[in-house]
C-alpha positions, 0 to 999 in steps of 0.5 A, a space after each residue: 573920378 567923381 565921388 559921392 559924399 553923403 550924410 553931410 551936416 547942413 553946416 558943412 561947406 565946400 571949403 571943409 570938404 576940400 580940406 578933408 579930401 585934399 589930405 589924400 590928393 588933388 581936389 579938382 572940384 567940390 559941389 555941395 548940392 542945394 535945394 532948388 527952391 530954398 537954397 539950403 544944402 541937401 546933405 550930400 555933395 560931389 568931389 572930383 579927384 584924379 582916380 588914384 587920389 579918389 580911391 585913397 580918399 574913399 578908403 580913408 574917409 568912408 565912415 569917418 566923422 566930419 562936422 559931427 556926422 559919419 560920412 558915406 563916401 563912395 564912387 558916384 554912380 552915373 546919372 540916370 534919366 528920370 521919368 515922369 514927375 513934376 511939371 505943369 498940370 494939364 487939366 484945363 478944360 
């Protein structure tokens, strides 16, 4: 199961998240999401764990503090297709 972890400190790294979640079961993957342009963390991450361990981690860590921030931890929602947005300007005459 993929878990969304929000409200992270910009100082929180993958190792810190792996250690926090490992107390509740096997951690398969940790991905701290970064800004494409600056490479700086965006304040959220995804952690992948087996279902039973993931549910235990969500129950235990949601609302708990890590690196001075109160975590928002829940099951990740499926990615939706985004419509429109950025891209190239097409106003050449």
